N, CA, C and O of each residue as an XYZ file, in Angstrom:
496
protein
N       1.175     -0.897     -0.434
C      -0.049      0.088     -0.214
C       1.455      1.391     -0.422
O       2.635      1.320     -0.080
N       0.823      2.244     -0.981
C       1.201      3.469     -1.001
C       0.654      3.979     -0.019
O       0.073      3.372      0.880
N       0.900      5.900     -0.194
C      -0.048      6.560      0.259
C      -1.852      6.462      0.454
O      -2.539      5.888     -0.391
N      -2.293      6.947      1.372
C      -3.475      6.662      1.500
C      -4.308      7.932      1.586
O      -3.705      8.984      1.796
N      -5.831      7.948      1.423
C      -6.132      9.420      1.308
C      -5.945     10.423      1.867
O      -6.462     11.492      1.542
N      -5.163     10.254      2.820
C      -4.787     11.552      3.304
C      -3.542     12.315      2.900
O      -3.187     13.438      3.256
N      -2.758     11.163      1.793
C      -1.358     11.564      1.164
C      -0.098     10.963      2.217
O       0.963     11.588      2.249
N      -0.233     10.028      2.861
C       0.731      9.721      3.641
C       0.745      8.229      3.855
O      -0.250      7.762      3.300
N       1.508      7.240      4.467
C       1.538      6.004      4.694
C       0.401      5.971      5.927
O       0.390      6.770      6.863
N      -0.546      4.881      5.730
C      -1.554      4.503      6.916
C      -1.419      3.679      7.995
O      -1.144      2.480      7.948
N      -1.656      4.467      9.156
C      -1.370      3.287     10.123
C      -0.866      2.055     10.156
O       0.282      1.707     10.434
N      -2.392      1.000      9.662
C      -2.161     -0.033      9.616
C      -0.714     -0.502      8.909
O      -0.235     -1.471      9.498
N      -0.019     -0.093      7.929
C       1.207     -0.778      7.503
C       2.336     -0.447      7.776
O       3.253     -0.450      6.954
N       2.467     -0.041      9.213
C       3.452     -0.012      9.875
C       3.686     -1.604     10.641
O       4.671     -2.329     10.777
N       2.588     -1.684     10.948
C       2.441     -3.512     11.152
C       2.907     -4.208     10.506
O       3.552     -5.123     11.018
N       2.783     -4.086      8.836
C       3.010     -4.901      7.746
C       4.679     -4.470      8.409
O       5.120     -5.305      9.199
N       5.287     -3.645      8.218
C       7.045     -3.026      8.560
C       7.520     -3.519      9.474
O       8.702     -3.762      9.716
N       6.267     -3.767     10.266
C       7.421     -4.195     11.789
C       7.600     -6.012     11.670
O       8.568     -6.546     12.210
N       6.668     -6.752     10.989
C       5.993     -7.796     10.553
C       7.492     -8.516      9.762
O       8.118     -9.544     10.021
N       7.636     -7.733      8.994
C       8.592     -7.888      7.632
C       9.837     -7.871      7.964
O      10.505     -8.710      7.360
N      10.614     -6.981      8.982
C      11.632     -6.540      9.643
C      11.610     -7.631     10.459
O      12.562     -8.371     10.214
N      11.053     -7.940     11.146
C      11.774     -9.267     11.864
C      11.099    -10.230     11.340
O      10.165    -10.288     12.141
N      10.901    -11.019     10.580
C      10.909    -11.881      9.879
C      11.858    -12.381      8.951
O      12.234    -13.528      8.710
N      12.202    -11.142      8.424
C      13.431    -10.491      7.451
C      14.468    -11.283      7.956
O      15.060    -12.207      7.399
N      14.657    -10.698      9.355
C      15.686    -10.981     10.524
C      16.133    -12.285     10.602
O      17.228    -12.804     10.384
N      14.949    -12.753     10.997
C      14.753    -14.208     11.738
C      15.221    -15.518     10.533
O      15.735    -16.588     10.859
N      14.929    -15.145      9.289
C      15.526    -15.765      7.878
C      16.843    -15.913      7.651
O      17.618    -16.869      7.640
N      16.928    -14.679      7.459
C      18.550    -14.393      7.104
C      19.660    -14.983      8.269
O      20.705    -15.575      8.000
N      19.110    -14.636      9.733
C      20.146    -14.852     10.679
C      20.427    -15.788     12.021
O      21.362    -15.864     12.818
N      18.932    -16.576     11.846
C      18.466    -17.325     12.466
C      18.179    -18.942     11.721
O      18.258    -19.981     12.377
N      17.861    -18.898     10.342
C      17.399    -19.750      9.420
C      16.165    -20.380      9.644
O      16.052    -21.604      9.707
N      14.846    -19.254      9.818
C      14.215    -19.652     10.358
C      13.406    -20.177      8.520
O      13.062    -19.388      7.640
N      13.346    -21.316      8.492
C      12.023    -22.001      7.574
C      10.719    -22.427      7.611
O      10.432    -23.548      8.030
N       9.557    -21.317      7.049
C       8.507    -21.693      7.497
C       7.623    -22.863      7.034
O       6.456    -23.047      7.379
N       8.337    -23.610      6.220
C       8.146    -24.814      5.546
C       8.261    -25.970      6.614
O       7.537    -26.965      6.612
N       9.298    -25.703      7.556
C       9.776    -26.657      8.732
C       8.845    -26.734      9.634
O       8.101    -25.761      9.748
N       8.653    -27.866     10.476
C       7.854    -28.262     11.489
C       8.369    -28.080     13.313
O       8.071    -28.503     14.429
N       9.231    -27.236     12.691
C       9.720    -26.831     14.297
C       9.469    -25.561     14.918
O       8.474    -25.142     14.328
N       9.754    -24.858     15.630
C       9.084    -23.882     17.008
C       8.945    -22.780     16.151
O       9.834    -22.876     15.305
N       8.303    -21.838     15.968
C       8.004    -20.732     15.472
C       7.778    -19.304     16.179
O       7.074    -19.614     17.140
N       7.933    -18.230     16.229
C       7.328    -17.220     17.171
C       5.934    -16.837     16.336
O       5.753    -16.638     15.134
N       5.062    -16.817     17.432
C       3.729    -16.424     17.197
C       3.374    -15.309     17.915
O       3.349    -15.256     19.145
N       2.967    -13.985     16.792
C       2.570    -12.923     17.456
C       1.352    -13.045     18.215
O       0.341    -13.695     17.948
N       1.747    -11.939     19.710
C       0.751    -11.899     20.509
C       0.686    -10.709     21.019
O      -0.083    -10.440     21.942
N       1.433     -9.915     20.512
C       1.225     -8.625     21.161
C       1.919     -7.467     20.084
O       2.974     -7.806     19.548
N       1.432     -6.302     19.803
C       2.226     -5.581     18.785
C       1.595     -4.130     19.354
O       0.512     -3.928     19.904
N       2.685     -3.192     19.012
C       2.066     -1.557     19.538
C       3.102     -0.798     18.611
O       4.231     -1.147     18.268
N       2.351      0.391     18.295
C       3.158      1.646     17.315
C       2.882      2.753     18.210
O       2.130      2.869     19.178
N       3.684      3.530     17.632
C       3.494      4.859     17.964
C       4.162      5.707     16.965
O       5.366      5.556     16.759
N       3.235      6.891     16.110
C       3.532      7.432     15.059
C       4.200      9.087     15.896
O       3.720      9.890     16.697
N       5.444      8.965     15.199
C       5.705     10.446     15.520
C       5.759     11.720     14.435
O       5.544     12.919     14.611
N       6.113     11.007     13.310
C       6.147     11.483     11.986
C       5.472     11.286     11.104
O       4.883     10.230     11.332
N       5.066     11.850      9.804
C       4.327     11.251      8.578
C       5.849     11.041      7.984
O       6.980     11.514      8.085
N       5.100      9.992      7.283
C       5.956      9.007      5.647
C       5.002      9.117      4.681
O       3.843      9.511      4.807
N       5.739      8.629      3.423
C       4.637      8.892      2.566
C       5.823      8.201      0.989
O       7.039      8.369      0.894
N       5.391      7.849      0.519
C       5.455      7.301     -1.091
C       5.907      8.637     -1.563
O       5.095      9.556     -1.452
N       7.030      8.879     -2.052
C       8.335      7.654     -2.283
C       9.517      7.968     -0.841
O      10.726      7.800     -0.999
N       9.151      8.253     -0.009
C       9.906      8.499      1.056
C      10.784      6.963      0.873
O      10.205      5.992      0.385
N      12.160      6.892      1.303
C      13.239      5.928      1.102
C      13.331      5.380      3.014
O      13.690      6.140      3.913
N      13.051      4.421      3.143
C      13.252      4.699      4.836
C      14.414      3.354      5.553
O      15.008      2.367      5.118
N      14.310      3.824      6.423
C      15.490      2.626      7.002
C      15.158      2.224      8.395
O      14.310      2.811      9.068
N      15.773      1.320      8.761
C      14.752      0.514      9.748
C      15.942     -0.045     11.418
O      17.151     -0.258     11.330
N      15.552     -0.095     12.039
C      16.540     -0.513     13.639
C      15.561     -1.608     13.967
O      14.341     -1.489     13.848
N      16.190     -2.686     14.391
C      15.633     -3.825     15.385
C      16.598     -4.039     16.524
O      17.808     -4.265     16.538
N      15.874     -3.928     17.286
C      16.532     -4.400     18.818
C      15.601     -5.315     19.477
O      14.386     -5.353     19.284
N      16.505     -6.286     20.531
C      15.477     -6.986     21.094
C      15.526     -6.226     22.658
O      16.590     -5.786     23.094
N      14.326     -6.141     23.381
C      13.997     -5.603     24.925
C      14.301     -6.733     25.361
O      15.527     -6.699     25.466
N      13.857     -7.944     25.755
C      13.560     -9.111     26.200
C      13.639     -9.636     25.665
O      13.067     -9.546     24.579
N      14.705    -10.980     26.114
C      14.516    -12.192     25.942
C      14.234    -13.571     26.810
O      15.042    -14.155     27.532
N      12.906    -13.915     26.547
C      12.536    -14.846     28.067
C      13.241    -16.276     27.262
O      14.061    -16.522     26.377
N      12.280    -17.041     28.262
C      13.000    -18.576     27.898
C      11.886    -18.849     26.997
O      12.267    -19.771     26.276
N      10.397    -18.421     26.596
C       9.656    -19.044     25.259
C       9.221    -17.774     24.562
O       8.577    -17.870     23.518
N       9.623    -16.226     25.221
C       9.515    -15.467     24.155
C      10.511    -14.251     23.969
O      11.520    -14.196     24.672
N      10.218    -13.220     22.970
C      10.971    -12.541     22.571
C      10.141    -10.974     22.277
O       9.260    -10.789     21.438
N      10.602    -10.154     23.043
C      10.311     -8.613     22.524
C      10.746     -7.772     21.576
O      11.545     -6.930     21.984
N      10.525     -7.744     20.661
C      11.626     -7.004     19.712
C      10.638     -5.399     19.863
O       9.471     -5.119     20.136
N      11.783     -4.702     19.538
C      11.554     -3.375     19.104
C      11.866     -2.420     17.649
O      12.819     -2.589     16.888
N      11.258     -1.846     17.575
C      11.681     -1.531     15.879
C      11.308      0.074     15.770
O      10.388      0.707     16.289
N      12.310      0.460     14.950
C      12.184      2.113     14.334
C      12.388      1.783     13.147
O      13.055      0.902     12.603
N      11.490      2.900     12.678
C      11.366      3.134     11.183
C      11.662      4.815     11.066
O      10.978      5.695     11.590
N      12.600      4.957     10.421
C      13.252      6.516      9.909
C      12.608      6.575      8.707
O      11.841      5.680      8.352
N      12.875      7.667      7.957
C      12.926      8.325      6.959
C      14.443      8.077      6.908
O      15.217      8.056      7.865
N      14.794      7.840      5.231
C      16.100      8.396      5.151
C      17.585      9.506      5.681
O      17.840     10.632      5.256
N      18.324      8.723      6.681
C      19.236      9.795      6.961
C      18.649     10.723      7.933
O      19.177     11.831      8.020
N      17.405     10.387      8.854
C      16.958     10.628     10.020
C      17.578     10.350     10.846
O      18.172      9.287     10.672
N      17.813     11.016     12.098
C      17.924     10.477     13.377
C      16.964      9.765     14.367
O      17.102      8.793     15.110
N      15.665     10.842     14.027
C      14.487     11.081     14.886
C      13.649      9.592     14.147
O      13.807      9.329     12.955
N      12.859      8.813     14.978
C      12.370      7.975     14.324
C      11.075      8.580     14.007
O      10.662      9.522     14.683
N      10.166      7.934     12.677
C       9.162      8.221     12.293
C       8.143      7.909     12.968
O       7.323      8.706     13.423
N       8.124      6.250     13.120
C       7.259      5.612     14.550
C       8.297      4.371     14.907
O       9.238      3.878     14.285
N       7.662      4.078     16.262
C       8.586      3.353     16.633
C       7.294      1.710     17.268
O       6.091      1.736     17.530
N       7.810      1.105     17.281
C       6.486     -0.237     18.077
C       7.507     -1.068     18.736
O       8.708     -0.888     18.936
N       6.525     -2.233     19.079
C       7.184     -3.211     19.841
C       6.563     -4.381     18.979
O       5.876     -4.023     18.023
N       6.712     -5.669     19.188
C       6.285     -7.190     18.641
C       7.026     -7.937     19.641
O       8.214     -7.789     19.930
N       6.091     -8.857     20.196
C       6.215     -9.853     20.783
C       5.590    -11.403     20.718
O       4.440    -11.802     20.901
N       6.683    -12.032     20.419
C       6.214    -13.280     19.626
C       6.682    -14.545     20.915
O       7.758    -14.687     21.496
N       5.577    -15.216     21.020
C       5.638    -16.320     21.730
C       6.166    -17.665     21.303
O       5.539    -17.949     20.283
N       6.984    -18.594     21.577
C       7.324    -19.536     20.335
C       6.827    -20.722     20.808
O       7.059    -21.050     21.972
N       6.092    -21.502     19.981
C       5.218    -22.625     19.609
C       5.429    -23.394     18.356
O       5.935    -23.018     17.298
N       4.823    -24.817     18.768
C       5.205    -25.437     17.277
C       3.751    -25.350     16.749
O       2.748    -25.543     17.437
N       3.777    -24.987     15.248
C       2.030    -24.724     14.652
C       1.468    -26.291     14.943
O       1.987    -27.407     14.907
N       0.596    -25.948     15.142
C      -0.829    -27.347     15.344
C      -0.930    -27.544     16.769
O      -1.974    -27.994     17.242
N       0.220    -27.201     17.617
C       0.158    -27.682     18.959
C      -0.039    -26.248     19.847
O      -0.932    -26.251     20.695
N       0.619    -25.261     19.703
C       0.261    -23.805     19.862
C       0.535    -23.707     21.654
O       0.266    -22.739     22.365
N       1.242    -25.231     22.154
C       1.801    -24.938     23.421
C       3.045    -23.814     23.616
O       3.608    -23.551     22.553
N       3.439    -23.279     24.517
C       4.842    -22.733     24.493
C       6.113    -23.542     24.643
O       6.217    -24.525     25.377
N       7.192    -22.972     23.783
C       8.156    -24.021     24.025
C       9.276    -22.697     23.859
O       9.190    -21.557     23.403
N      10.707    -23.777     24.693
C      11.841    -22.637     24.547
C      12.000    -21.891     23.075
O      11.927    -22.348     21.935
N      12.193    -20.842     23.466
C      13.044    -20.287     21.879
C      14.105    -21.160     21.514
O      14.947    -21.188     22.411
N      14.455    -22.044     20.331
C      15.703    -22.667     20.052
C      17.023    -22.129     20.111
O      17.580    -21.083     19.775
N      17.207    -22.778     20.438
C      19.052    -22.194     21.043
C      19.437    -21.622     19.806
O      19.986    -20.531     19.960
N      19.353    -21.919     18.871
C      20.361    -21.859     17.643
C      19.855    -20.134     17.455
O      20.798    -19.370     17.249
N      18.407    -19.472     17.515
C      17.801    -18.482     17.312
C      18.020    -17.512     18.564
O      17.983    -16.283     18.490
N      18.227    -18.173     19.598
C      18.698    -17.315     21.190
C      20.098    -16.942     20.795
O      20.409    -15.751     20.832
N      20.646    -17.511     20.561
C      22.554    -17.267     20.458
C      22.345    -15.938     19.146
O      23.069    -14.959     19.325
N      21.584    -15.902     18.125
C      21.643    -14.783     17.681
C      20.872    -13.468     18.118
O      21.272    -12.328     17.883
N      19.666    -13.809     18.811
C      18.973    -13.238     19.221
C      19.540    -12.544     20.771
O      19.111    -11.516     21.295
N      20.341    -13.218     21.153
C      21.061    -12.483     22.193
C      22.045    -11.126     21.684
O      22.223    -10.043     22.244
N      22.461    -11.536     20.703
C      23.490     -9.978     20.132
C      22.375     -8.914     19.586
O      22.802     -8.204     18.675
N      21.396     -8.741     19.871
C      20.302     -7.585     19.677
C      19.675     -7.192     21.354
O      18.941     -6.310     21.798
N      20.181     -7.997     21.763
C      19.131     -7.579     23.619
C      20.248     -5.853     24.014
O      21.407     -5.494     23.803
N      19.381     -5.440     24.468
C      19.893     -3.867     24.729
C      19.291     -3.925     26.510
O      18.315     -4.419     27.075
N      19.993     -3.458     26.756
C      19.848     -2.996     28.552
C      18.945     -2.035     28.625
O      18.689     -1.071     27.904
N      18.231     -2.703     30.212
C      17.450     -0.923     30.474
C      15.773     -1.417     29.876
O      14.861     -0.591     29.845
């Protein structure tokens, strides 16, 4: 979706950005395979705060960090920035609870994923 009737990116689009950022990271760096039968992160909570408008054709940059890495869950924080800007246009969070599809009971974050995610953990 490009610009909405108000001439900017619609608020629901930010959630799609967050989902894309997190899953692209997991695919590239933890080997997440959506066709595998192992545990995957299921979204249980999201949130977004809009700070300034973005609109097509703005070029965007993103930041991703882990606020909390628990036994079965990960809390990600995402920043969406206009290219070259220090202040984010939007900030948000995204919580995954790991589960095996079809079973849906929480299971520990896989060790190979945990090792990668630990590098993104920020204090505070």
